[in-house]
C-alpha positions as a printed Julia matrix, in Angstrom:
236×3 Matrix{Float64}:
 -59.63   -5.05  -73.58
 -60.0    -3.18  -70.28
 -58.09   -5.96  -68.55
 -55.24   -5.63  -71.02
 -55.09   -1.87  -70.47
 -55.04   -2.33  -66.67
 -52.21   -4.88  -66.94
 -50.21   -2.56  -69.14
 -50.7     0.28  -66.67
 -49.49   -1.81  -63.73
 -46.44   -2.93  -65.73
 -45.55    0.66  -66.59
 -45.93    1.75  -62.96
 -43.63   -1.05  -61.79
 -41.06   -0.16  -64.46
 -41.16    3.49  -63.4
 -40.55    2.61  -59.73
 -37.63    0.34  -60.62
 -36.1     3.05  -62.85
 -36.36    5.7   -60.11
 -34.88    3.34  -57.48
 -31.94    2.5   -59.75
 -31.33    6.15  -60.47
 -31.32    6.91  -56.74
 -28.68    4.26  -56.12
 -26.38    5.62  -58.8
 -26.56    9.24  -57.59
 -23.4    10.33  -55.6
 -24.09   11.24  -52.0
 -22.95   14.81  -51.51
 -22.33   16.95  -48.48
 -24.66   19.82  -47.78
 -23.46   23.21  -48.93
 -22.9    25.94  -46.34
 -26.07   27.64  -47.6
 -28.08   24.44  -47.18
 -26.65   23.79  -43.74
 -27.44   27.35  -42.67
 -30.96   27.01  -44.06
 -31.53   23.83  -42.08
 -31.42   21.53  -45.13
 -30.74   17.91  -44.2
 -27.07   17.19  -44.64
 -25.74   14.04  -46.24
 -22.31   12.53  -45.93
 -19.96   12.34  -48.87
 -17.64    9.42  -48.33
 -15.28   10.88  -50.91
 -14.41   13.86  -48.68
 -10.73   13.79  -47.76
  -9.98   12.57  -44.23
 -13.27   10.73  -43.83
 -13.04    7.05  -43.01
 -15.87    5.25  -44.85
 -15.44    2.22  -42.61
 -16.44    4.28  -39.56
 -20.02    4.52  -40.82
 -20.27    1.06  -42.35
 -21.36   -1.73  -40.01
 -19.53   -4.23  -42.15
 -16.22   -2.48  -41.49
 -16.08   -3.01  -37.65
 -12.96   -5.25  -37.95
 -11.22   -2.28  -39.56
 -12.08   -0.13  -36.56
 -10.73   -2.77  -34.2
  -7.51   -2.91  -36.2
  -7.22    0.88  -36.02
  -7.85    1.13  -32.25
  -6.36   -2.22  -31.27
  -2.77   -0.96  -30.65
  -4.05    1.83  -28.39
  -6.15   -0.61  -26.38
  -3.19   -2.98  -26.07
  -0.97   -0.13  -24.84
  -3.58    0.82  -22.23
  -3.82   -2.78  -21.0
  -0.02   -3.09  -20.87
   0.26    0.15  -18.88
  -2.42   -1.02  -16.44
  -0.69   -4.39  -15.99
   2.63   -2.64  -15.36
   1.05   -0.4   -12.74
  -0.49   -3.37  -10.98
   2.84   -5.17  -11.17
   4.52   -2.35   -9.24
   2.07   -2.69   -6.36
   3.31   -5.08   -3.71
   2.45   -5.9    -0.12
   4.57   -4.06    2.45
   3.37   -5.44    5.8
   5.26   -8.54    7.03
   2.16   -9.86    8.79
   3.82  -10.22   12.21
   5.76   -7.56   14.09
   8.64   -9.75   15.31
   9.01  -11.21   11.82
   9.17   -7.68   10.41
  11.76   -6.57   12.99
  14.04   -9.49   12.1
  13.48   -8.9     8.39
  14.58   -5.28    8.85
  17.8    -6.39   10.56
  18.54   -9.0     7.87
  18.25   -6.34    5.17
  20.64   -4.09    7.09
  23.15   -6.92    7.53
  22.97   -7.86    3.85
  23.4    -4.23    2.78
  26.57   -3.91    4.89
  29.62   -5.38    3.06
  31.54   -5.55    6.36
  29.04   -7.93    8.0
  30.83  -10.92    9.53
  28.29  -13.68    8.92
  30.24  -16.08   11.13
  29.19  -13.94   14.12
  25.59  -13.2    13.15
  23.11  -14.58   15.69
  19.53  -13.95   14.63
  18.25  -16.55   17.1
  19.43  -14.33   19.97
  17.4   -11.5    18.46
  14.36  -13.78   18.11
  14.6   -14.76   21.78
  14.86  -11.1    22.74
  11.72  -10.32   20.75
   9.93  -13.1    22.62
  11.04  -11.41   25.86
   9.68   -8.11   24.6
   6.35   -9.73   23.82
   6.17  -11.3    27.28
   7.0    -8.05   29.11
   4.83   -5.82   26.92
   1.71   -7.98   26.87
   1.85  -10.41   29.79
   3.66   -8.74   32.71
   1.65   -7.44   35.64
   2.44   -3.8    36.41
   1.65   -1.7    39.49
   2.71    1.96   39.63
   2.98    4.3    42.62
   3.83    8.02   42.53
   6.84    8.82   44.69
   8.74   12.01   45.42
  10.2    13.14   42.09
   8.68   10.46   39.88
   7.33    6.94   39.8
   7.9     3.55   41.37
   6.92    0.6    39.17
   6.55   -3.02   40.3
   6.71   -5.47   37.39
   5.84   -9.1    38.14
   5.09  -12.33   36.35
   5.7   -16.07   36.34
   7.36  -18.69   34.14
   8.56  -17.36   30.79
   7.22  -13.9    31.62
   9.21  -13.68   34.86
  12.42  -14.69   33.07
  11.78  -12.02   30.43
  11.16   -9.36   33.12
  14.39  -10.21   34.9
  16.37  -10.03   31.66
  14.8    -6.96   30.1
  14.0    -4.47   32.85
  17.51   -4.15   34.39
  19.09   -3.86   30.94
  16.57   -1.21   29.89
  17.09    0.71   33.12
  20.77    1.05   32.24
  19.94    2.25   28.73
  17.25    4.73   29.82
  19.18    6.17   32.76
  20.04    9.78   31.9
  17.39   10.18   29.2
  15.62   13.53   29.76
  17.82   13.91   32.88
  16.01   10.98   34.5
  17.53    8.84   37.22
  16.51    5.23   36.51
  17.22    2.25   38.78
  16.05   -1.34   39.04
  16.16   -3.92   41.8
  15.15   -7.6    41.67
  12.21   -8.92   43.69
  11.0   -12.43   44.4
   8.69  -12.46   41.38
   9.91   -9.61   39.2
  11.69   -6.26   39.26
  11.16   -2.93   41.04
  11.81    0.0    38.68
  12.14    3.61   39.88
  12.31    6.65   37.64
  12.76   10.14   39.14
  13.79   13.63   38.11
  14.59   16.93   39.82
  12.73   18.83   37.1
   9.03   19.28   38.03
   8.03   19.14   34.35
   9.83   15.84   33.93
   8.16   14.46   37.01
   4.79   14.94   35.3
   6.27   13.56   32.09
   7.44   10.38   33.87
   4.09    9.84   35.56
   2.22   10.46   32.31
   4.32    7.93   30.4
   3.92    5.17   32.94
   5.66    1.81   32.64
   5.46    1.09   28.93
   6.02    4.71   27.91
   9.21    4.83   29.99
  10.34    1.49   28.59
  10.12    2.66   24.98
  11.74    6.05   25.65
  15.01    6.9    23.99
  16.28    5.69   20.64
  18.52    2.86   21.74
  16.34   -0.08   20.88
  16.76   -0.38   17.09
  20.59   -0.14   17.24
  20.36   -2.56   20.16
  18.66   -5.12   17.88
  21.34   -4.75   15.23
  24.14   -5.1    17.76
  22.48   -8.17   19.24
  22.17   -9.81   15.82
  25.87   -9.09   15.17
  26.87  -10.54   18.58
  28.32   -7.19   19.65
  26.54   -6.99   23.02
  28.22   -8.04   26.22
  24.87   -8.99   27.76
  21.81  -10.79   26.49
  18.17  -10.33   27.45
């Protein structure tokens, strides 16, 4: 008899637990009232509240979240790709290549360009001369009354470049900053003299030295364009 009573008691306890659990599941989840929130009562979330997205709190609804945010993510990726697409390399990689590229763009932008007269090979040869004179020529400078005397020498391709470039540049630079510029050929190069009657310019000339004097003035870029268009009466 005692065993029967114990079994009945266990059965009733189990039934009570099941009934309470079922009742808990069927109760609506409500939001905490302002009074409860103020009193520190634990708040619950009512999924029936307007504007609340039940899928945001449900792990099983993650695909819904992806669908909601997907367009925004795609727009961000598209914007990033467009920004990267607008970035391009600007350096030509080689200075002579870039100088010729600059001239080609100018020729193509000019509707009056006579392409039957364009000679970019002459410009390329001139840039080779510039490289030889700038990097390979031997230079000796000596202060003289009113300025500087510069002896420029070399051999082979460098010597030919010196003999073409220096006299032509002397003609172009003569008169810049009120300078008097002259050149004279030597057995293995050119003798260049640059003088001025202005004491300040004398110091300027000596401070610039050979390469500084050679790059002075603003004739060289137009000179390249004219050479490419075969408008020069001399070549160097």
